[in-house]
C-alpha positions as CSV (number, residue, x, y, z in Angstrom):
1,M,68.9,-137.6,54.0
2,R,66.2,-139.9,51.8
3,A,63.8,-140.2,54.2
4,L,63.4,-136.5,54.7
5,M,63.8,-136.1,50.5
6,L,59.9,-135.5,48.9
7,M,58.0,-135.4,45.7
8,S,58.4,-131.6,45.5
9,Q,62.4,-132.1,45.6
10,M,62.7,-134.8,42.6
11,M,60.0,-134.0,39.8
12,T,60.0,-132.3,36.3
13,R,58.4,-128.8,37.0
14,D,57.0,-126.6,34.5
15,V,55.9,-129.1,31.7
16,P,53.5,-128.5,28.9
17,L,50.2,-129.0,29.9
18,L,47.9,-130.2,26.7
19,Q,44.0,-130.2,26.7
20,T,41.5,-132.3,24.4
21,K,41.0,-130.1,22.3
22,T,44.9,-129.9,21.7
23,S,46.2,-131.5,17.8
24,L,48.3,-134.7,17.9
25,K,50.5,-132.1,15.6
26,Q,50.8,-129.6,18.6
27,G,51.1,-132.6,21.2
28,V,54.3,-134.1,19.4
29,E,55.8,-130.8,18.9
30,L,55.5,-130.5,22.5
31,L,56.8,-133.7,23.3
32,R,59.9,-132.8,21.2
33,S,60.2,-129.4,22.6
34,S,60.2,-130.7,25.7
35,K,62.2,-133.9,25.4
36,L,59.7,-135.6,27.7
37,D,57.9,-139.1,26.9
38,A,54.7,-138.4,28.4
39,L,52.6,-135.0,29.1
40,P,49.9,-134.4,31.3
41,V,46.3,-134.0,30.2
42,I,44.2,-131.2,31.9
43,D,40.4,-130.4,31.4
44,E,39.5,-126.5,31.3
45,D,39.6,-125.9,35.6
46,G,43.2,-127.8,35.1
47,F,42.6,-130.5,36.8
48,L,44.3,-133.6,36.0
49,I,42.2,-135.9,33.5
50,G,45.3,-138.3,31.6
51,I,48.5,-138.4,30.5
52,F,49.4,-138.4,26.6
53,T,52.7,-140.4,25.6
54,K,54.6,-141.0,22.5
55,A,53.0,-144.8,22.8
56,N,49.9,-142.7,21.9
57,V,51.2,-140.8,19.1
58,L,52.1,-143.9,17.3
59,D,49.1,-145.8,18.1
60,A,47.2,-143.0,16.3
61,F,48.9,-142.6,13.3
62,L,49.6,-146.4,12.8
63,A,45.4,-146.4,13.1
64,G,45.2,-143.3,10.0
65,A,44.9,-140.5,12.2
66,E,45.6,-137.0,10.8
67,S,47.7,-134.6,12.7
68,S,45.2,-132.1,12.9
69,E,43.0,-134.3,14.9
70,M,42.4,-133.5,18.8
71,I,44.3,-135.6,21.0
72,E,40.8,-136.3,22.6
73,G,40.4,-140.2,22.5
74,H,44.0,-140.6,21.8
75,F,45.8,-140.2,25.8
76,N,45.3,-142.9,28.4
77,S,43.1,-141.7,31.2
78,Q,44.3,-143.9,33.6
79,V,47.4,-142.2,35.2
80,V,49.7,-143.2,37.9
81,T,49.7,-140.1,39.7
82,V,51.8,-138.7,43.2
83,Q,51.0,-135.9,45.8
84,A,53.8,-133.0,45.5
85,D,54.5,-133.7,49.6
86,T,54.7,-137.5,49.2
87,P,57.8,-138.8,51.0
88,Y,61.0,-140.5,49.0
89,R,60.3,-143.6,50.3
90,E,56.9,-144.0,49.4
91,V,57.4,-143.0,46.2
92,E,60.4,-145.7,45.9
93,Q,58.0,-148.5,46.7
94,R,55.1,-147.7,44.3
95,A,58.1,-147.2,41.6
96,K,59.1,-150.8,42.1
97,Q,55.3,-152.3,41.7
98,S,54.5,-150.0,38.8
99,S,55.8,-150.8,35.4
100,V,54.8,-147.4,34.2
101,G,57.7,-145.0,33.5
102,T,56.2,-141.6,33.9
103,G,53.4,-140.5,36.4
104,V,52.4,-136.9,37.1
105,V,52.4,-134.8,40.2
106,I,49.5,-133.1,41.4
107,D,48.4,-130.8,44.7
108,K,45.6,-131.9,47.1
109,K,43.3,-130.5,44.7
110,G,44.3,-132.5,42.1
111,K,45.8,-129.8,39.5
112,A,49.0,-131.1,37.6
113,L,52.3,-129.6,38.5
114,G,54.9,-131.8,37.0
115,I,55.9,-135.1,36.0
116,F,58.1,-137.7,37.8
117,T,59.9,-140.4,35.9
118,K,62.5,-142.8,37.0
119,V,65.4,-140.7,35.9
120,D,64.3,-137.8,38.1
121,M,64.7,-140.5,41.0
122,I,67.7,-141.7,40.1
123,L,68.8,-137.9,39.6
124,A,67.6,-136.8,42.7
125,L,69.1,-139.5,44.3
126,F,72.5,-138.4,42.7
127,R,72.1,-134.8,44.1
128,E,71.5,-135.8,47.6
129,A,74.3,-138.4,47.1
130,E,77.0,-135.7,46.1
131,Q,75.6,-133.3,49.0
132,L,76.1,-136.2,51.7
133,A,79.7,-136.5,50.1
134,I,80.3,-133.1,50.8
135,Q,78.8,-133.0,54.2
136,L,80.6,-136.2,55.0
137,S,84.2,-134.7,53.8
138,T,83.7,-131.5,55.4
139,V,82.8,-133.4,58.4
140,Y,86.0,-135.6,57.8
141,Q,88.6,-132.7,56.8
142,A,87.2,-130.7,60.2
143,M,87.4,-133.7,62.9
144,P,89.6,-133.0,65.6
145,N,90.3,-137.0,65.7
146,G,92.5,-138.8,63.1
147,I,90.7,-141.4,61.1
148,I,92.4,-143.6,58.5
149,V,90.1,-145.2,56.0
150,V,90.9,-148.7,54.4
151,N,89.6,-151.3,52.1
152,H,88.9,-154.6,52.0
153,N,92.3,-155.7,51.2
154,N,93.9,-153.6,54.3
155,V,94.6,-151.3,51.8
156,I,95.1,-147.5,53.3
157,Q,92.9,-145.4,51.0
158,Q,93.1,-141.7,53.1
159,I,94.0,-140.3,56.0
160,N,92.8,-137.1,57.5
161,P,94.6,-133.5,58.3
162,A,94.0,-134.1,61.9
163,G,95.3,-137.9,61.3
164,E,98.4,-136.5,59.5
165,K,99.2,-133.9,62.4
166,I,99.1,-136.7,65.1
167,L,101.1,-139.1,63.2
168,G,103.5,-136.6,61.8
169,L,102.8,-138.6,58.5
170,K,101.7,-137.0,54.8
171,Q,98.7,-139.1,53.1
172,D,100.9,-138.6,50.2
173,I,103.1,-141.6,51.6
174,L,100.4,-143.7,53.6
175,K,97.8,-143.7,50.6
176,G,97.9,-147.8,48.5
177,R,100.0,-149.1,51.5
178,L,99.1,-151.6,53.3
179,F,98.2,-151.0,56.8
180,D,99.8,-153.9,58.3
181,S,103.2,-152.5,56.9
182,E,102.7,-149.2,58.5
183,F,101.4,-150.0,61.7
184,A,102.5,-153.4,62.9
185,D,100.8,-153.0,66.3
186,L,96.9,-152.8,65.4
187,D,95.7,-156.0,64.0
188,L,92.5,-155.3,61.7
189,S,91.8,-159.1,60.7
190,L,88.7,-159.0,63.1
191,V,87.1,-156.0,61.6
192,L,87.7,-156.8,58.0
193,K,87.2,-160.6,58.4
194,Q,83.8,-160.7,61.0
195,S,82.9,-157.2,60.5
196,Q,83.7,-156.8,64.8
197,H,83.8,-153.1,66.2
198,L,86.5,-152.6,68.7
199,V,86.4,-149.5,71.1
200,G,88.8,-148.2,73.2
201,V,92.3,-149.9,71.9
202,Q,94.9,-148.5,72.9
203,T,98.2,-148.7,70.7
204,Q,101.1,-147.1,69.2
205,M,100.7,-145.7,65.8
206,N,104.4,-144.4,64.3
207,K,105.7,-144.1,67.7
208,V,102.8,-142.2,68.9
209,T,100.4,-143.6,71.7
210,V,97.2,-143.2,70.7
211,L,93.4,-144.6,71.3
212,C,91.4,-146.4,68.6
213,N,88.0,-146.8,67.8
214,I,87.8,-149.2,64.9
215,S,84.3,-149.9,63.1
216,P,83.6,-152.2,60.0
217,I,82.5,-150.3,56.5
218,G,79.4,-152.0,55.2
219,E,79.8,-156.1,54.6
220,R,83.4,-156.5,55.2
221,A,84.1,-153.5,52.6
222,G,86.7,-152.2,54.3
223,A,87.3,-150.2,57.6
224,V,87.5,-147.1,59.9
225,I,90.0,-146.3,62.3
226,V,89.5,-143.3,64.7
227,F,92.0,-142.4,67.0
228,Q,93.3,-139.6,69.4
229,A,96.6,-139.0,71.2
230,L,96.6,-140.0,74.6
231,T,98.5,-137.0,75.4
232,D,95.9,-134.5,74.6
233,F,93.7,-136.8,77.2
234,D,96.2,-136.8,79.3
235,Q,95.9,-132.6,79.0
236,V,92.5,-132.7,79.9
237,A,92.9,-135.3,82.5
238,L,95.3,-132.7,84.1
239,E,93.3,-130.0,83.7
240,L,90.4,-131.4,85.5
241,D,92.2,-132.3,87.9
242,A,93.7,-128.7,88.6
243,T,90.3,-127.5,87.9
244,K,89.1,-129.8,91.0
245,R,92.1,-129.4,93.2
246,L,91.5,-125.5,93.1
247,Y,87.4,-126.2,94.1
248,E,88.3,-128.3,96.8
249,T,91.0,-125.8,97.9
250,L,88.7,-123.1,97.8
251,L,86.0,-125.2,99.9
252,T,89.0,-125.9,102.3
253,V,89.7,-122.2,103.1
254,T,86.0,-121.1,103.0
255,N,85.0,-124.1,105.6
256,I,87.9,-122.9,107.8
257,A,86.8,-119.1,107.6
258,Y,84.6,-118.3,111.0
259,E,82.7,-116.3,108.3
260,A,79.1,-117.7,106.9
261,I,80.6,-117.1,103.2
262,F,78.0,-118.2,100.4
263,V,78.1,-117.3,96.2
264,V,74.9,-116.9,94.1
265,D,74.8,-117.1,90.5
266,D,73.5,-114.4,87.9
267,Q,69.8,-115.2,89.5
268,G,70.3,-114.7,92.6
269,K,70.2,-118.5,93.2
270,I,73.2,-119.8,95.8
271,T,75.7,-121.8,94.4
272,L,78.4,-122.4,96.6
273,V,77.8,-122.4,100.6
274,N,80.8,-123.1,103.4
275,E,80.1,-125.1,106.7
276,A,79.7,-121.8,108.6
277,A,77.2,-120.2,106.6
278,C,75.0,-124.1,107.1
279,Q,75.6,-123.6,110.5
280,F,74.2,-120.0,110.6
281,F,71.1,-120.7,108.4
282,G,71.0,-123.9,110.2
283,K,70.4,-125.9,107.4
284,R,72.4,-128.6,105.5
285,E,74.2,-127.5,102.1
286,K,71.8,-129.8,100.4
287,E,68.7,-127.5,101.4
288,L,70.9,-124.4,100.5
289,L,72.5,-125.2,97.3
290,Q,70.0,-123.7,94.4
291,K,67.6,-122.0,96.3
292,P,66.8,-118.3,95.8
293,I,68.7,-116.0,98.5
294,D,65.9,-113.6,99.2
295,Q,64.3,-117.1,100.4
296,V,67.1,-117.8,103.0
297,I,67.8,-114.3,104.2
298,E,65.3,-111.2,104.8
299,N,66.0,-107.6,103.2
300,T,69.3,-109.2,101.6
301,R,70.7,-106.7,99.3
302,L,72.7,-109.3,97.4
303,L,70.2,-109.1,94.9
304,R,70.8,-105.1,94.7
305,T,74.9,-106.1,94.1
306,L,73.8,-108.5,91.0
307,K,71.7,-105.4,89.6
308,T,74.3,-102.4,89.9
309,G,77.5,-104.4,90.3
310,M,78.4,-102.3,93.4
311,S,79.9,-104.0,96.0
312,E,79.5,-103.1,100.1
313,T,81.4,-104.0,102.7
314,N,81.3,-104.1,106.7
315,E,77.7,-103.0,106.5
316,I,75.3,-103.6,109.7
317,Q,72.2,-106.0,108.6
318,V,69.7,-107.1,110.6
319,I,68.7,-110.9,110.1
320,Y,66.5,-112.8,112.1
321,G,66.1,-110.2,114.2
322,R,70.0,-109.7,115.5
323,P,72.4,-107.3,114.0
324,Y,75.3,-108.6,111.7
325,I,78.4,-107.3,109.8
326,V,77.9,-108.0,105.9
327,S,80.1,-107.4,102.9
328,R,78.9,-108.3,99.3
329,L,81.1,-108.5,96.4
330,P,79.9,-108.8,92.5
331,I,82.1,-111.4,90.4
332,V,82.4,-109.6,86.5
333,R,83.2,-111.6,84.0
334,Q,84.0,-110.2,80.6
335,G,81.5,-107.3,81.2
336,K,78.7,-108.9,82.7
337,I,77.9,-109.8,86.3
338,I,77.7,-113.7,86.4
339,G,76.9,-113.8,90.3
340,A,77.9,-112.1,93.6
341,V,79.7,-113.5,97.2
342,G,78.2,-112.8,100.4
343,K,80.0,-112.8,103.7
344,I,78.2,-112.5,107.1
345,I,80.1,-111.9,110.2
346,F,78.1,-113.8,113.0
347,Q,80.9,-114.9,116.1
348,K,80.9,-112.8,119.1
349,L,77.5,-111.7,118.8
350,D,77.9,-109.5,121.8
351,E,80.6,-107.3,120.4
352,V,78.2,-107.2,117.4
353,K,75.7,-106.3,119.3
354,E,77.8,-103.3,120.7
355,V,79.0,-101.6,117.6
356,A,75.3,-101.9,116.2
357,Q,74.4,-100.1,119.2
358,K,76.8,-97.6,118.8
359,L,76.0,-97.0,115.1
360,A,72.6,-96.7,116.2
361,Q,73.8,-93.8,118.3
362,M,75.6,-92.3,115.6
363,D,72.6,-92.8,113.5
364,L,70.3,-90.4,115.6
365,E,73.1,-87.9,116.0
366,L,73.7,-87.7,112.2
367,N,70.2,-87.3,111.8
368,Y,70.0,-84.4,114.4
369,Y,72.8,-82.4,112.5
370,K,71.1,-82.8,109.5
371,E,67.9,-81.3,110.8
372,Q,70.1,-78.5,112.1
373,V,72.2,-77.8,108.9
374,G,70.3,-79.8,106.3
375,S,70.9,-82.8,104.7
376,T,74.7,-84.4,104.0
377,R,75.8,-86.6,101.5
378,L,78.5,-89.2,102.0
379,P,82.2,-89.0,100.4
380,V,82.7,-90.1,97.2
381,T,84.6,-93.5,97.1
382,F,85.9,-95.9,94.0
383,T,83.0,-98.4,95.7
384,Q,80.4,-95.9,94.6
385,I,81.5,-95.4,90.9
386,V,79.3,-97.8,89.5
387,T,80.6,-99.9,86.2
388,V,80.9,-103.6,84.6
389,N,82.8,-102.6,81.6
390,H,86.2,-104.2,81.6
391,D,88.0,-100.9,80.7
392,M,86.2,-98.6,83.5
393,R,86.9,-101.1,86.1
394,R,90.4,-101.3,85.2
395,L,90.8,-97.6,85.0
396,K,89.0,-97.5,88.5
397,Q,91.9,-99.8,89.7
398,E,94.6,-97.3,87.9
399,A,93.4,-94.7,89.5
400,E,93.0,-95.9,93.1
401,I,96.6,-97.2,92.7
402,A,98.0,-93.6,91.2
403,A,95.8,-91.7,94.5
404,R,98.1,-93.1,97.0
405,G,101.0,-91.1,95.6
406,N,101.1,-87.0,95.9
407,S,101.3,-87.0,91.8
408,T,99.1,-84.7,89.9
409,I,96.3,-86.1,87.8
410,M,94.9,-84.9,84.8
411,L,91.1,-86.4,83.7
412,T,89.9,-85.9,80.5
413,G,86.5,-86.7,78.8
414,E,83.3,-85.6,77.6
415,S,81.1,-83.7,80.0
416,G,79.0,-85.9,81.9
417,T,81.6,-88.9,81.8
418,G,81.8,-88.5,86.0
419,K,85.3,-86.5,86.3
420,E,84.2,-85.1,89.3
421,L,83.2,-88.5,91.0
422,F,86.7,-90.0,90.3
423,A,88.2,-86.7,91.4
424,E,86.4,-87.1,94.9
425,A,87.0,-90.8,94.7
426,I,90.9,-90.1,94.3
427,H,91.1,-87.7,97.3
428,Q,89.4,-90.2,99.7
429,A,91.5,-93.0,98.4
430,S,94.9,-90.5,99.2
431,P,97.1,-89.8,102.1
432,H,95.4,-85.9,101.7
433,R,91.9,-88.0,102.5
434,N,91.7,-86.2,106.1
435,G,92.1,-82.7,104.4
436,P,89.6,-81.3,102.8
437,F,88.5,-81.8,99.1
438,V,88.2,-78.3,97.4
439,K,86.2,-77.8,94.0
440,V,87.0,-74.6,91.7
441,N,85.0,-74.5,88.1
442,C,87.5,-72.2,86.2
443,A,85.3,-71.8,83.6
444,A,82.4,-69.8,86.4
445,I,85.1,-67.5,88.1
446,P,85.0,-64.3,86.0
447,E,88.7,-63.2,84.8
448,N,89.0,-60.5,87.4
449,L,88.3,-62.6,90.4
450,L,90.3,-65.2,89.6
451,E,93.5,-64.7,91.2
452,S,92.0,-63.3,94.2
453,E,89.8,-66.8,94.1
454,F,93.0,-68.6,93.9
455,F,95.4,-67.0,95.8
456,G,93.3,-64.9,98.6
457,Y,94.0,-61.1,99.3
458,A,94.9,-59.7,102.3
459,S,93.1,-57.0,104.5
460,G,92.9,-53.5,102.0
461,A,94.2,-55.3,98.7
462,F,91.6,-53.3,96.9
463,T,88.6,-51.4,96.7
464,G,86.0,-53.2,98.4
465,A,88.1,-55.9,99.7
466,Q,87.3,-57.6,102.7
467,K,88.5,-56.4,106.0
468,G,91.1,-58.8,107.8
469,G,91.3,-60.1,104.1
470,K,90.5,-63.6,102.3
471,A,91.4,-66.8,102.1
472,G,92.2,-68.4,98.7
473,K,91.2,-71.7,97.5
474,F,94.8,-73.2,97.8
475,A,94.7,-71.9,101.5
476,I,91.4,-73.6,102.2
477,A,92.9,-76.6,100.1
478,N,96.1,-76.9,102.3
479,G,96.7,-80.8,103.6
480,G,93.9,-81.7,101.1
481,T,93.2,-82.0,97.4
482,L,92.3,-79.3,95.0
483,F,89.9,-80.0,92.1
484,L,90.5,-78.0,89.1
485,D,87.4,-78.3,87.1
486,E,87.6,-76.8,83.6
487,I,91.4,-76.2,83.5
488,G,91.2,-75.7,79.8
489,D,89.4,-72.3,80.3
490,M,91.5,-70.6,82.7
491,S,93.3,-67.2,81.4
492,L,97.1,-67.1,80.6
493,N,97.7,-64.6,83.2
494,L,96.9,-67.2,85.6
495,Q,98.1,-70.1,84.3
496,S,102.0,-69.0,84.5
497,K,101.1,-68.0,88.3
498,L,99.4,-71.6,88.9
499,L,102.4,-73.2,87.3
500,R,104.8,-71.6,89.8
501,V,102.5,-72.7,92.6
502,L,103.1,-76.4,91.3
503,E,106.6,-76.0,91.2
504,D,107.4,-74.0,94.6
505,R,104.8,-75.4,96.7
506,C,104.3,-71.5,97.8
507,F,102.3,-68.3,96.5
508,E,101.8,-64.8,97.6
509,P,98.2,-63.4,98.4
510,V,97.0,-60.7,96.5
511,G,98.2,-57.5,97.9
512,S,100.2,-59.4,100.2
513,N,104.2,-59.7,100.2
514,E,104.1,-62.4,102.5
515,T,104.8,-66.5,100.9
516,V,102.7,-68.7,102.1
517,K,103.4,-72.6,101.4
518,V,101.0,-75.1,101.1
519,D,100.7,-78.9,100.9
520,V,97.8,-79.5,98.4
521,R,97.2,-82.4,95.7
522,I,96.6,-81.0,92.5
523,I,93.4,-83.2,90.1
524,A,92.7,-81.5,87.0
525,A,89.8,-81.8,84.6
526,T,88.6,-80.7,81.3
527,N,86.6,-81.7,78.1
528,K,88.7,-79.6,75.6
529,D,91.5,-81.2,74.0
530,L,94.5,-79.4,75.6
531,L,96.9,-80.7,73.1
532,Q,95.0,-78.5,70.5
533,K,94.9,-75.3,72.6
534,V,98.6,-75.9,73.1
535,S,99.5,-75.7,69.5
536,S,97.2,-72.4,69.1
537,G,98.6,-70.6,72.1
538,E,95.7,-70.8,74.0
539,F,97.1,-72.8,76.9
540,R,101.0,-73.1,78.2
541,S,102.5,-76.5,77.1
542,D,104.7,-76.3,80.4
543,L,101.6,-76.0,82.8
544,Y,100.1,-79.1,80.3
545,Y,102.8,-81.1,80.9
546,R,103.4,-80.2,84.8
547,L,99.7,-81.4,85.4
548,N,99.3,-84.0,82.9
549,V,102.1,-86.3,85.0
550,I,99.3,-89.1,85.5
551,S,96.0,-88.9,83.2
552,F,93.3,-90.9,82.8
553,R,90.6,-90.4,80.0
554,L,86.8,-91.5,80.8
555,I,85.0,-93.4,78.8
556,P,81.8,-92.1,77.6
557,I,78.4,-94.0,78.5
558,R,78.1,-94.9,74.9
559,N,81.1,-97.0,74.5
560,R,80.5,-98.6,77.6
561,A,76.4,-99.7,77.0
562,E,76.7,-102.7,79.7
563,D,76.9,-100.2,82.3
564,I,73.5,-98.3,81.4
565,I,71.3,-100.8,83.5
566,P,73.3,-101.4,86.3
567,L,73.4,-97.5,86.8
568,V,69.7,-97.1,85.9
569,N,69.4,-99.4,88.9
570,V,71.3,-97.1,91.2
571,F,69.4,-94.0,90.1
572,L,66.0,-96.0,90.7
573,E,67.3,-97.0,94.2
574,R,68.1,-93.7,95.3
575,L,65.0,-91.9,93.3
576,N,62.4,-94.5,94.9
577,Q,63.9,-92.9,98.7
578,D,63.5,-89.3,97.4
579,F,60.3,-89.8,95.8
580,G,58.4,-92.7,98.2
581,K,58.6,-95.1,95.2
582,R,59.0,-98.6,95.1
583,I,60.3,-98.8,90.7
584,S,61.7,-102.2,90.4
585,G,63.4,-101.8,86.8
586,V,62.7,-100.8,83.2
587,T,60.5,-102.7,80.8
588,P,62.5,-104.5,77.9
589,E,61.4,-101.9,75.5
590,V,62.7,-99.0,77.6
591,Q,65.8,-101.0,78.2
592,K,66.2,-101.5,73.7
593,T,65.7,-97.5,73.7
594,L,68.2,-96.2,76.9
595,I,71.0,-99.0,75.2
596,A,70.5,-97.8,71.4
597,H,70.6,-93.8,72.3
598,R,73.8,-92.1,72.0
599,W,73.9,-90.2,75.2
600,P,75.8,-87.0,74.3
601,G,75.3,-85.7,77.8
602,N,76.6,-89.2,79.4
603,V,76.1,-90.2,83.2
604,R,74.3,-87.0,84.0
605,E,72.0,-86.9,81.0
606,L,71.4,-90.5,81.5
607,K,70.6,-89.8,85.3
608,N,68.4,-86.6,84.6
609,V,66.1,-89.0,82.0
610,I,66.0,-92.0,85.1
611,E,64.3,-88.9,87.5
612,R,62.2,-87.5,84.6
613,A,60.6,-90.6,84.3
614,V,60.3,-91.3,87.6
615,N,58.6,-88.4,88.3
616,F,55.8,-89.4,85.6
617,A,55.8,-93.3,86.4
618,A,52.7,-94.8,87.7
619,G,53.8,-98.2,87.7
620,E,56.1,-100.8,89.3
621,L,58.5,-100.4,86.0
622,L,59.3,-97.4,83.9
623,E,57.3,-97.0,80.6
624,L,58.4,-95.6,77.4
625,A,55.9,-93.2,78.0
626,D,57.3,-91.9,81.1
627,L,61.0,-91.2,79.0
628,P,61.5,-87.6,77.9
629,F,60.1,-86.9,74.5
630,Y,63.2,-87.0,72.3
631,L,63.8,-90.3,73.3
632,R,60.1,-91.6,72.4
633,E,60.0,-89.9,69.5
634,Q,63.8,-91.0,68.3
635,K,62.8,-93.8,65.3
636,Q,65.4,-96.9,64.8
637,E,66.1,-95.9,61.5
638,D,67.4,-93.0,62.8
639,R,69.3,-94.8,65.4
640,I,70.9,-97.0,62.9
641,K,71.8,-93.9,60.6
642,Q,73.3,-92.6,63.8
643,S,75.4,-95.3,64.4
644,K,76.9,-95.4,61.1
645,E,77.8,-91.9,60.9
646,W,79.0,-91.1,64.5
647,N,82.4,-90.5,65.7
648,L,84.0,-88.8,68.4
649,G,85.2,-85.8,66.2
650,N,81.3,-85.2,65.3
651,A,79.5,-86.4,68.3
652,H,77.9,-82.9,69.5
653,E,77.4,-81.3,65.9
654,H,76.0,-84.8,64.8
655,L,73.6,-84.6,67.6
656,D,72.6,-82.0,69.2
657,K,71.0,-79.3,67.0
658,E,68.2,-81.8,65.9
659,T,67.8,-82.3,69.7
660,L,68.2,-78.8,71.3
661,E,65.1,-77.9,68.5
662,K,62.6,-80.8,69.5
663,A,63.5,-79.8,73.0
664,L,63.3,-76.4,72.9
665,L,60.2,-76.4,71.1
666,K,58.7,-78.8,73.7
667,T,59.5,-76.9,76.4
668,N,58.1,-73.9,74.7
669,G,61.9,-71.9,74.9
670,N,62.5,-73.1,78.5
671,K,66.0,-72.8,78.2
672,S,66.6,-74.2,81.9
673,E,64.1,-77.2,81.6
674,V,66.4,-78.2,78.1
675,A,69.5,-77.8,80.1
676,R,67.9,-80.1,82.7
677,L,66.6,-82.8,80.7
678,L,70.1,-83.0,78.4
679,G,72.2,-83.1,81.6
680,I,74.2,-80.1,80.1
681,S,75.3,-76.4,81.4
682,R,72.9,-73.3,80.6
683,S,76.2,-71.6,79.2
684,W,76.8,-74.8,77.1
685,L,73.5,-74.3,75.9
686,Y,73.1,-70.8,74.7
687,E,76.6,-71.8,72.9
688,K,75.0,-74.0,70.7
689,I,71.9,-71.9,70.4
690,R,74.1,-69.5,68.7
691,K,76.0,-71.6,66.7
692,Y,73.3,-73.1,65.2
693,D,71.4,-70.3,64.9
694,I,68.3,-71.8,66.1
695,K,65.2,-69.4,66.3
696,L,63.3,-69.4,69.9
697,P,59.6,-70.1,69.9
698,N,57.4,-67.4,71.2
699,R,56.2,-68.0,74.7
């Protein structure tokens, strides 16, 4: 501590400065008021020229000087000076060699800053000693090890809280007693009499087996005993042993496997490989460990798994010119992707080749059919729902379990959170996956067509009816899943009929007396508060409880910010294919902006933002200039203010008006463009324009 102390920390500041024209009377008055023995004397430019002391005052008056005389000629021009940045050790040496009790502290230019006395040095040391004592006491009290301090007579002075806990003894009982009388098994004579250090001494203290390190204090001034119960070490040893055995078991299991298995960290470097992987790559383990995976496997998609958190199983990948079956799985801890596991099936290559040829043929056929009927998207599964958020991952697991049954499922959450994707993933994981997945937007069907859309109609049921009748959504979904989106907008009349179908599993088409039985799994979704609608009489309570057998509330993206960048990487991958670009990621500034935004349109809004950015991007990374205007113009202070005022009750009202006004102004009133940019429907946009009474710009 002392070695770090500088003169600036010890000196007396703000002292009066005298000049040669200062009178003896004024000098005496300033010495008296400042209670100092000496004051610096400076010239007109502020530079030090001497020191005026009490001795100078006595000498002047003994020589017959008048009090009105100037101090010029009555001060010492020879003065001890010390610069403010001088370290303590140098000051200490100079103070020992000088008989002068007061010096002047100056800066590098020679201007006086204050004075320094030996008393200042002593007070500074006292302050340092006090601070050091506080620090040592804090360490002493907080240490997990037990500490006992004894004096030179072997009398116990202190024991810290950890020591009290380990031994089950209080300081009030031990303090002042002889160490030998309390702990006879431990002899301190070598430490106290010969100042020896004892390390790793195992002994008994109050029937507790401990391991001690004992050190002398100064020259035979006492001793410090630092100890730890061996039971704690035993526990640590057991845990380390268990970890070691688990690791050895893992290595044994992976080495038994025929597949090449390897693990990478979050940087894509290999941290574990089994023997099969070494055989596959034709290298020894030490040649593979810590090597970037993309330098080992060509066109590896493990880096994609690290970026997006998406797992892939049993995919065909060409490595070293041959096809193999490859699987990839992310390792997630506390919402972060910390690594990934890869597996390559390379045994029985002839069979693999045959599978690859069959798949290649299927690809050719699929491409042919795509050309004939247009592009076809693959069904959505839980694997394709990207998330590293702990709560969202648990939600996926629970939904996958619920999918195995036949119970009705209710999906709630804000617009754009992915309710339709969840519904399709549940269908694909259910026993009904071989049946159709039929989607119905209850808010988009006109009131007078709702019943016929759901239940169909018989031939001639009404004027303009299709000859031969028409099957309704329930009949089309027979054997599969019927997804009722925006269920909160369904009319009360249709609600009662839907309830009857859910209870009886049968219905009558419009204009028909024939009962049709169906086996349909119902998944409903809404972004409305159905309980509030039940309370206001807008939604039947019996239907609500019939639909709400199993419910899942999807988490808005603002509450799982860790998912934003993985989702961005997934969107970029797909958009790169669509637009023929090679955008690998986003700049740190864009990442910060995306994470700070509140995303009222949730994942849908995020996807539209990235699509817009890809359209304008010119480089390999998305820049801030590529983002929509309302994200670029959003100021940091606005974000802070929004984060303080945001709550679920006012989410849309808090943000949407300003955003809509800016969007409409920028797009010159193009409502379709605004809806696309914000990830919202046109009907929702019109509703908000009316609510906020927003005046559209003249086009």
